[in-house]
N, C-alpha and C positions, 0 to 999 in steps of 0.2 A: 541123319547126322553123320558127321564123321566118326569111323571106328576107333581110329588111333589117334587121339588128341594128344600127341606127345610133343616136346620141343622140337624133335627131329622133323616131324610132319609139318609143323608151323614153318620151320626153315624152308622146307621144299615149297610150301604153298605161296611165298613171297619171292618173286624172281629178284635175283641179286643178293638175297640174304645170305648172311654168313654167321655162324656161332664163333664168336670171338672170346668167350669165357664160359667155363662151367660145363654141366653134362647135358647131353641132348635127349637123354632118357626119360626126364620127368614127365608126368601127365599134368595136363592142363585143364583147368575147370571153367574158364570164361576169358573172354578178351575184354578189355577196358582201356579207355584212354583217360579217365578220371581217377586219379589216385585215391580218392575218397570212397570208391566202389571196390577197390582191390580187397580180396579176401585170400584165404590159403589156396595156393595153385593158380591164381589169376595170372594170364599174361598180360602185363601193363605195356602200353604202346605210348611212348614219350613224345607226344606232338607239340611242335612250336606253335602256340597260339597267338591271338591278337593281342591279349592282355597277359598272359602267363605262359611259360614254356613248361612244357611236361618234363623236361630234363631236369628242372629244379625240384621234382617231386620223386625222383628215383629212391631216395633213401626212405621215404615215407611208404613208398609202394612195397620195397622190399621188407621194411618192418612190418608190413601188414601181412606178409606172407606170400608175396609174388612168386610164382613158379618160373617166371623168365620176365625179361624186360627186354623190348625192342627199342633201339636207339638209332639216331642219325649219325653217320660216320663222320660229318663235319661237326659234331657237338662233343668230340673225343674228350675235351677237358672235363665234361659234366659226367662221364661214366667210366673213365679208364681207373680212377681211384676208389669207386664205390666199395662198400664194406661187403664182407661175406663171399659166398660161392655161388650165388644166384646166376642161372644161366643169362647171358647177354648176348642178344642178335643184333647185329648192325645192318642198317639197310641206307640206301642213298636218301629216300623220302619217307619218314614215318607216316605222314598223312596219307600217302597213297598205299603204304604198307598196311595201315590200319583197316582199309577196305578188304584187302587181300585176306587178312587174318580173320576178319569177321566173317567173310563168305565161306571161308574154309572151316572154320569152327562150326557154323550152322549147317554145314553140309550143302552148301551151294542150293539153297531152297528155290531161287527163282528159275532154276533149270527143270523144275517140276510144274511149272505153270506158264501159260501164255502171258507175257507181261506188256502191258501198254502203258507207255510213258507219255504224258502231257506236258508241254512246256509252254511258255508265253509270258507277255507282260501282264495281260489282264485275260480272265475267263477260265483260268486252270481249274479252279475248284468247282465251278459251275459245271464245266464239261465233264470233269471226273465223276461228278455225281449223275450226270445224265448217261455217260458211258455205262456206269454201274448199273443204272436202271435198264438200259437197253440190253445188256448182257444177260441180266437176271430174268428179262421177258422171254429170253431162249430157254431158261431152265438151268441155266450155268450157275455155279457156285463162284462168287466174287469177293475178293479182298480189295480194300482200298487204302493207300496210304497218302494223306493229303495234309494241307495247312490247317484246315478247319478241324479234321477229326481222322481217326483211324476206324476202320469198319472191317468186320468179319461176318460170314454167313450167320444169320440167327442173333446178332447182336446190333443194337442201334450204335450209331457212330458215336464215339466219345471224344471230347475235345482233346487235342495234343498241345503240345507246348508252344512257346511263342517262335520257336525256331522254324524258319521256313522249310528246311528239311533237316530231320534229325541226323546225328552223326551215324557213320556207317554201321557200328554195332548194333544200334537200335534199329536201323533200316533192315539189317539182316535178320534179327531177332523177329521183327514183325512179318517179314517175309516167310520165316519158317513157321510162324504160327498160322499164316495162311495156308501154306502147303500142308501142314499136319491137319488143318481143318478140311482138307480135300477141296480147296480152291482149284477151279479151272483157269481162273484169270486173276491176276493181280494188276490193279490200276494205281499207277505211281505218279503222283504231281512231282515233276522233275524241275525244280527250281534253278536259276542260274547259280546261286550260291553253292547248292548241293552238288551241282555238276562241277563247278570250277573247283571246289575243295574236295573233290575226289569221294565224296560221301556216297555217291551213285555209281562208282567206278565198276562195281561187280554185280549190279543188277543186270540180268541177262534179258535186254529188251527184245521184242518181236515186232512191236508196232509203235511208231514215233508220231506225235501229233504236235503241230504248232498252232496255237490260236492266233497270236499277233505278237509284233514286237514294237514297242515305242521306247522312248529314252526313260530309263529309270535304273536305279541301283548304280548310278555312276559314282557314288560315294565310295563304292567297293571295287567296280570294274574300271573306273576312270574315264574310258571312251566308250561310245556307242558300238564301235566296231569290236572291242573286246567283250561287251555284253553280249553281242549277237554271237560271237564266236563261242562263248560258254553255252549258250542255248544250243548251238549247233553240235555240241559234244554229244546230245541225245541221239541226234540223227547218225552220227559217226560210230555210236556204240552198236548200232544194228548190224555192223560188218564184223564185229568181234564176239558177238554173242553166240551161245551154244545153238546147234541145229536141233530143234525139237520137233521137225516134221511139219511146222507151220511156216507159212510164207513170211517173209520179213517186208514190212511195208512202211513207207515214209509218207505221212499225210500232212500238207500244209494248206493254209489259207490262201487261195489264189488272189484274193484282194489285198494281201500284205506285200509291201515291196521286198521283204526278206524271204518270200516263198521259195524262189529259185535258189537262193544261198543255201537254204536248209535242204532242200531236196538234193543238192549236189554233194552235201556231207558224206552221203551213203553212195557206195558204188554198188552195193549188192541187192538193195531193197527195191521193190517196186514202188514207183511215184504214184501218188493219188492227190488230187486236189478238189477243195470245195470252195464255194464262194456265194456271196449275195449279188456281186456285181459282174463277176466273170461269167462269160457266156459259154466257155468250152471246158468248165470244170466237170469233174466226174459226178459231183453232188451239188445240187442247186437248190434254191428256195424260190417258189413263184407264188404268185397271189397272196401275199402277205397280209393278214388282217391283225392289227395291233389292237389290244385293249388293256386295260388297267389291271387286270386280274389274269391274263395270259395271251397267247398267241395262236393263230391258225395260219397255216401255210401248206403249200403244195411241194411236197418232197420229190424233186426230180433227180433221177440218177441214171446211169448207165445201164442199170439193172431193172428199170420200170420206175413208175411213180405212184405216189399215194398221198392221201390227204392226211396231214399231221397236225398235232395240237401239243403245246407245251404249257405248263401252268406257271410260266414266267412271262413278264411283259419285257418289252424292248427289242429293237431290232438286233442289238448286240448279242441278245440271247438267242435268237434265231440262228446267228452265226455259231453260237456254242453248240446249239442242236445239230447243226450241219456237221461239225466236228466230230460230235459223238456218233452220229448216223455213220460217218465215213469210217470210224473205228470199228463200229459193228459190222458194217459190210465187209470190212478188210478182215475181219475174224471169222467170216464166213456165214454170218446171220442172214436170215430171210428178210425182205424189205417190210414185211407185215410184223415180224418180230421187233424190228427197229422202231417202226411207227408206235406199237403199243408201249414199248420201254419208254420212249420220250414222253408219251402222254401220261404215264404212271409215275413219273418222276415228282416228287411232292415240293420240290424246291430245295434251297440250300440255306442253312441257318445264317442270318447276317447278311444275306444277299437279297436286296430289294425286299426285305422283310416288312409286312404290314404290322403296325401297333394299333389295335382297334380296343378302344376303352369306352365307346359311346361318345366320344367326341365329334363336334360338328365339322371337323376338318380331318384331312388325311395325315397319317404320320408314316414314313419309311425310314427303316435303318439299313444302311448298306456299308459295304467295306471299301468303296472307292476311296482312294487316297493318293492318287496321282492327278496331274492336271487333266491328262486325256480321259481317265476314267470318270472324274468329276463332271467334266464337259458331257461326256455320254449320258451319265446318269440325269442330269439336269435337261438335256435335250428330249430325253424319253418322257420325264415326268411333266415337262412343260406341255406336251401333248394331251395329258390327261388331267391337268390341273385347271379347275373352273376359275378361280381368282388368283390370289398372290402365290408365288413359290417362294418358300423360305428355307434357306440352308444353314445348317450348323456344320462347320468344317475347320480343320487345322491342317498341321503338318509336323512330322515326327522330327526330333532332335537327332543329331548325328548321322543324318541321312542325306542324301543329295539335296543341297540348297536350291536346286532348280525346281523342286517339287512345291516351293512356297510361291515361287513366280507362277508356276501353272496353276496352282489351286486357286490363288488370288484372281487371276485373270478368267478362270473359268466361272468362278462364283461371281463376279463382276458382270460377265455377259450373260449367264444362264439363269441367275436367279432375281427376283424382285427385291430381295433383302437377304443379307447374309450376316451371320453371327460368327465370328473367327474366334477360335478358340484353341486350347492345347490338345496335343495327341502325342503321347509317348515323348516329352521333352528329353528325357535321359538327362545328361549332364548339362545341357544348355540352358540358358534362361527362357522359361516358357513365355513370359511377357515380351521379350524381345522377338521371339519366332512369330507370336501373335501380331505384333506391331509390323514386322516385316511384310506379313501377308496383307495386311490393311494397306501398306505402302503401295504394294502392286495393284491393288483394287483401285486406289487413288489414280495411280498411272493410267488406268483404264478409263478413268472418268467418273468414277463412283464417289459418293461424298460420305465422308466419315460423319455418323451420327444421323444420317438421313437415308443412306442406302446399305450402310452396315456399320455394326459395332463390333468392338474387341472385348471380349469376356474371357478372362484367362483361366477362370474356374469352369471346367467343362459341365460340372452339374448345373451351376448357375446360367451357363450359356444355353443348355437345353431348356431349362426353365424360361428364359427370356424370349425364346424362339416360341415355345408353346403359348406363353401369355400373349405374344403379338398376333398369333393366328386366329383368323376368324372363320365363319362358314364358308365352305368351298375353297379354302386355302389348302396348301399342301406344305408340310414340314418335312424335310428329308435331312436325316443326321448321318453324316458320312465319316469314314476315317477308321472306325473300329470294328463294326460288323458283328462278327461272332466272338471277337476277342473277350477275355475274361479278366483284363488287367491293364492298368496304365503304368508306364515305367518312369519313374522319377529317380534321377541318378541311376543307380544299380539295382534299385529296389522296385518290384513289381507290386502294385497295391491292387487289391480286388476291384473290379470294375465291369459292368455291363451295360452298354448304352441302352439296351432294350429294357432291362430291369429299371434303370434310372428313369427312362421315359414313362414307363408305367407309373412309377411312384410319383413323378411329376404331375401326370395326368390326374392322378388320384388327389393330390393337393388341389388341383382346380376343380374338383368335384365331379371328375368322370371316372368310371370303372369301378 
């Protein structure tokens, strides 16, 4: 960690920063952007947020003992007349400065590890778990920062918050824990939000991986081009990260139309591609044999070939395995270490997770919540379903409305029967969201009451699907996966699709 955590050192760590009031000799004990977490000696960074502006809480932070406050120059009216003599540091962009300050305070922990960043619309979490297993098969110590969990050597992953990528202070704190635990590698799921909002600016990446890009999060990014550009920031980061004596490698899915776009974001990194369809990629899969409980394939690479197995069904998980294999090979692992690591990965909580309570039909819980992801899951499960395929699915409020169209059409084309229900309605009317999905299913030729029903309450929806299922059927419950809550308004209420499903199965006499 940094030896001299003074205000002067903080100013030096943030390009363009200037002390505009107070003494720069004070010692700092933490970096925070939430005034409720400020204690004596904390540096409070006032970030303009989407629902609240941190500059409104400067007085509260100072009253709590802040050793310094970092403010934006264009918010002068909010800080020029604050009380007391607390050090005030002005910057052009406090959100970007928050990342610089956090990395400085934690002693730039990502410089002590090889960092693998994974981005994409779908498959990030599964790929990050596979990469972790591959690296550990070589004897390496690995930390992982993801949307499902955070993981350190010797610890089972614990569920993180609902935020896709935590704010920069938490990112840097977790990376410091990994470095202090002696990790050789840090695997970081790098979301478009996290990249665009500067939460990952000061993560020193060495290997960047793209799974795929489809239209999503347009409520935030507005256009597909802006969304793709945000993802591309991961690859551009390879050019400015520290030299750690390891090669910088940019890895992209050759089957995705955005592969070349991503690979050209970096001028410094060696390009590497994988694919299911591409013939001239560096890493390929051949002789794929899909089963309900896993997949076998031949891993074909420029460094040789080997027979591989993953404990995950579906062709898209083979693509995720190829991404993980590419990352392992880019990190210098041997092919047999990669294959062993792929086979040892137990799977991912809430991703194609089976719920078995002795019922005569199959039940799967999965996180798929976009039209494209729902379509892919249903296509996979159709191949292993003996009789009817029944889906429970919804769409979140305050998110891209296009998801409702995609989910409705995917369910209409891929399932025999659908139960449309709520999924984090937030401030929107959950009933109207459900009905909108139903209208899209009707537009695809499906009949309300015969091919699908609308059940606003998610528990009742799951119960209805389970009651409808008969021997040989498949019930797939989509949208929540590993998540531990449902958000109504601004309140997150406890919820777990898997536990609710087990409870409802028990009510039916199973388990």
